[in-house]
C-alpha positions in Angstrom: 188.0 77.5 -91.5 189.9 74.3 -90.7 193.5 74.1 -91.7 192.9 71.2 -94.1 190.1 73.1 -95.8 192.4 76.1 -96.2 195.1 73.9 -97.7 192.6 72.4 -100.2 191.7 75.9 -101.4 195.4 76.5 -102.3 195.3 73.9 -105.0 195.8 70.2 -105.6 197.0 68.0 -102.7 199.6 65.4 -103.4 198.6 62.2 -101.7 200.3 58.8 -101.3 199.9 56.0 -103.9 198.9 52.4 -103.8 200.1 50.8 -100.5 199.4 47.3 -101.8 201.4 47.8 -105.0 204.3 49.2 -103.0 204.2 46.3 -100.5 204.1 43.8 -103.4 207.1 45.5 -104.9 208.8 45.0 -101.5 208.3 41.3 -101.7 205.0 40.8 -99.9 203.1 38.1 -101.7 199.6 38.9 -103.1 197.8 36.2 -101.0 198.3 37.6 -97.4 196.1 40.2 -95.9 198.0 43.5 -96.5 196.0 45.1 -93.7 197.3 42.6 -91.2 200.9 43.8 -91.9 200.1 46.7 -89.5 200.4 44.1 -86.8 202.9 41.6 -88.2 205.3 44.0 -90.0 204.6 47.5 -88.7 208.1 48.8 -89.7 207.5 47.7 -93.3 204.2 49.6 -93.4 205.9 52.7 -91.7 208.7 52.6 -94.2 206.2 52.9 -97.1 204.7 55.9 -95.4 208.1 57.4 -94.8 209.1 57.0 -98.5 205.9 58.6 -99.7 206.5 61.6 -97.4 210.1 61.8 -98.6 209.1 62.2 -102.2 206.6 64.9 -101.4 203.3 63.3 -100.4 201.3 65.8 -98.4 198.6 63.3 -97.3 199.0 59.7 -96.4 196.2 57.1 -95.8 196.1 54.2 -93.4 196.9 50.7 -94.6 193.3 49.5 -94.4 192.2 49.3 -98.0 190.7 45.8 -97.8 189.6 46.0 -94.2 186.3 44.5 -93.3 185.2 42.5 -90.2 185.1 39.1 -92.0 188.5 39.4 -93.5 190.1 40.8 -90.3 188.3 38.6 -87.7 191.5 36.7 -87.0 193.6 39.7 -86.4 192.1 41.5 -83.4 192.8 45.2 -82.8 194.0 46.0 -86.3 192.3 49.3 -86.9 193.9 51.1 -83.9 197.4 49.9 -85.1 196.7 50.9 -88.7 195.7 54.4 -87.6 198.8 55.0 -85.5 201.2 53.2 -87.9 202.0 56.2 -90.0 202.8 58.5 -87.1 206.5 57.6 -86.8 206.9 58.6 -90.5 205.6 62.1 -89.6 208.5 62.9 -87.2 210.0 66.1 -88.2 207.3 66.8 -90.9 205.7 70.3 -90.7 
């Protein structure tokens, strides 16, 4: 059995919360493409992941909630950056 499946059998898994709400609370306006922040403000996105982990989140998601090809056409290789953006937040996490 995969480690993730074993972990789910232990009980509820605490996940991160609303990335968009957190970014808005940090001063990002509602109009911009939050997904594009993976390219334009990667440290801001990473800091949100870091804070969720610091308060006990056991699983974090990529910052790609509104991602679709029409919305992101102007931003190029966004998905690869979004997938790797949380990794620095995981340094030292077991």
